[in-house]
C-alpha positions in Angstrom: 26.5 30.8 22.5 29.0 28.4 24.1 28.5 27.3 27.6 31.5 26.2 29.5 31.3 23.8 32.7 34.4 23.3 34.7 34.9 20.2 36.7 36.6 20.6 39.9 39.5 18.5 41.1 37.6 17.6 44.2 34.6 16.3 42.3 34.5 12.6 42.6 33.6 10.0 39.8 30.0 9.7 39.6 29.2 13.2 41.1 26.6 15.6 39.5 29.4 17.5 37.6 29.1 17.8 34.1 31.9 17.8 31.8 31.8 20.2 28.6 31.8 17.6 26.1 28.6 16.0 27.7 26.4 19.1 27.6 23.3 18.1 25.8 22.9 21.1 23.1 19.1 20.3 22.7 18.4 20.8 26.4 20.2 24.2 26.4 18.0 25.2 23.5 14.6 24.0 25.3 14.2 27.3 27.5 14.4 29.5 24.5 12.0 27.6 22.5 9.7 27.6 25.6 10.1 31.6 25.9 9.5 32.0 22.1 6.3 30.0 22.1 5.0 31.9 25.0 5.8 35.2 23.2 4.1 33.8 20.0 0.9 32.8 21.8 0.8 36.1 24.0 1.0 37.8 20.7 -2.0 35.9 19.4 -3.8 36.4 22.6 -3.6 32.7 23.7 -1.0 32.8 26.3 -3.3 31.9 29.0 -3.6 28.3 27.8 0.0 27.6 28.5 -0.4 28.3 32.3 2.0 30.0 34.7 4.6 27.5 34.4 5.3 28.1 30.7 4.0 31.6 29.9 4.3 33.2 33.3 1.0 34.0 33.1 -1.1 35.2 36.1 -4.5 33.7 36.7 -6.7 36.2 38.3 -10.1 35.7 39.9 -13.3 35.9 38.1 -14.7 39.3 37.7 -17.0 40.4 40.8 -19.4 43.0 40.7 -18.6 44.6 44.0 -20.3 47.9 44.7 -18.2 51.2 44.9 -17.7 51.9 48.8 -17.6 55.6 48.7 -20.8 57.4 49.9 -23.3 58.5 47.3 -22.3 62.1 47.5 -18.7 61.5 47.0 -19.0 59.1 44.2 -21.5 61.5 42.4 -19.0 64.3 43.0 -16.2 62.4 41.4 -18.3 61.3 38.5 -19.0 65.0 37.9 -15.3 65.7 37.8 -14.9 63.1 35.2 -17.8 64.3 33.1 -16.1 67.6 33.1 -12.8 66.1 32.2 -14.6 64.4 29.2 -16.1 67.8 28.2 -12.9 69.3 28.2 -11.0 66.8 26.4 -13.9 66.6 23.5 -13.9 70.2 23.3 -10.2 70.0 22.0 -9.4 72.8 24.4 -6.8 70.7 26.3 -5.2 73.6 28.3 -8.4 74.0 30.2 -7.7 70.5 31.8 -6.0 72.2 34.8 -9.6 73.3 35.8 -10.2 69.7 37.2 -6.8 69.5 38.8 -5.8 70.9 42.4 -3.9 73.8 41.1 -2.3 74.5 44.6 -0.5 71.2 44.6 2.9 71.9 43.9 3.8 68.4 42.8 0.7 67.0 40.3 1.6 63.4 39.3 0.4 62.4 35.7 1.7 59.0 34.1 0.5 58.9 30.5 0.9 55.5 29.0 2.4 56.7 25.9 5.5 58.3 27.4 7.9 56.6 29.2 8.9 59.3 32.0 6.0 60.3 34.2 5.3 64.0 34.8 5.6 65.6 38.3 5.4 69.2 37.6 3.0 71.9 36.2 5.4 72.9 33.4 5.6 69.2 32.2 1.9 68.8 32.4 0.9 72.1 30.8 3.5 71.4 27.9 1.9 68.1 27.3 -1.8 69.3 27.1 -0.7 72.5 25.0 2.4 71.8 23.0 2.3 75.0 21.1 1.0 73.6 17.9 -1.7 71.6 16.8 -0.9 68.0 16.5 -4.1 66.1 16.5 -7.1 66.3 13.8 -9.4 65.0 16.4 -9.4 63.4 20.0 -12.4 61.9 21.8 -12.2 60.7 25.6 -14.7 58.7 27.5 -14.7 56.5 30.6 -16.9 53.8 32.3 -17.0 51.4 35.2 -16.1 54.0 37.9 -15.2 52.8 41.2 -14.5 55.3 44.3 -13.0 54.6 47.6 -12.8 57.1 50.2 -9.5 57.3 51.9 -10.0 60.2 54.1 -12.6 63.1 54.5 -10.6 65.1 51.8 -8.9 62.2 50.0 -10.5 59.8 47.5 -9.0 57.2 45.1 -11.0 56.1 41.9 -10.4 53.7 39.2 -12.1 53.5 35.7 -12.0 52.2 32.3 -10.5 54.8 29.8 -11.6 54.9 26.2 -10.3 57.2 23.5 -10.2 57.6 19.8 -7.3 59.6 18.3 -6.3 61.0 14.6 -3.0 62.5 14.0 -2.1 65.5 11.7 1.5 64.2 11.2 2.3 60.5 10.6 -0.4 57.9 10.1 -3.7 59.5 8.9 -6.0 56.6 10.0 -7.8 57.2 13.3 -7.2 54.7 16.0 -8.5 53.7 19.5 -7.5 52.4 22.6 -8.7 51.4 26.1 -6.8 51.0 29.4 -7.6 51.3 33.2 -6.9 54.6 35.1 -6.3 55.0 38.5 -6.7 58.4 40.1 -6.4 60.2 43.7 -8.7 63.3 44.2 -8.4 66.0 46.8 -11.4 67.7 48.2 -11.0 71.6 47.8 -13.4 74.4 48.6 -14.5 74.6 45.0 -15.0 70.7 44.8 -12.7 67.4 44.3 -9.8 67.8 42.1 -7.1 65.4 40.6 -3.9 65.1 42.1 -2.7 62.0 40.5 -3.8 60.4 37.1 -2.1 57.2 36.2 -2.9 55.1 33.0 -2.6 51.5 34.0 -2.7 49.5 30.5 -3.1 45.5 30.2 0.1 43.6 29.6 0.4 42.6 26.0 -1.1 39.4 26.3 -4.2 40.4 28.3 -4.7 42.9 25.9 -4.6 41.4 22.6 -6.9 38.9 24.1 -9.2 41.6 25.0 -9.1 43.2 21.3 -9.7 39.3 20.3 -12.9 39.4 22.4 -14.1 42.6 21.2 -14.1 41.4 17.6 -16.7 38.7 18.3 -19.9 39.6 16.7 -23.0 39.8 19.0 -25.0 37.2 17.3 -22.1 34.5 17.5 -23.8 32.6 20.4 -27.0 32.5 18.6 -25.2 31.0 15.5 -23.4 28.6 17.6 -26.4 27.5 19.4 -28.0 26.8 16.1 -25.4 24.4 15.0 -26.7 21.8 17.2 
């Protein structure tokens, strides 16, 4: 790529204007090299070592064990809905998932991580849950680390870690797994709390790869390390 710099007639000698023949190509290449290095480190799960200036990483606060603020009654009710959600997913009868949603809501919001366009209608959701043919050999869904916040008497927000294992009938035959965060909204109905929004919130690629690398460390590594001294 060629960069052209034009020197104005009004630029006095000794000004900061740069003539085309004085452009340092090595300097022009430096940003691209830094970006490439940042990408390589991100793919290796090491991008955090570069800091924000180099890899545009965000340094978050350390994890904190902050209790869920919702009353126990609300927390337990939301937890029961998610237990039912898990039972339905794991039964493979995915069409029944509408049972844990507010079926009276004309605009259900669902944000799956694997599909670019979110869903905002029941026909979309029902087609997603029941595409009309069997496409999965098996699917297992689970969750943990639930937190619930009461927004109003009949409205609650929840966040939790979501884990799944999946095997396709078509395409690669090996089972795979994934983990991400899920943000949900629940409305209280006469029959209990029901979903009105479900949004998967996967980590960025750098943090996701780092999480996977950490999960590969075997439990006895610290003991092994300590015995080296």
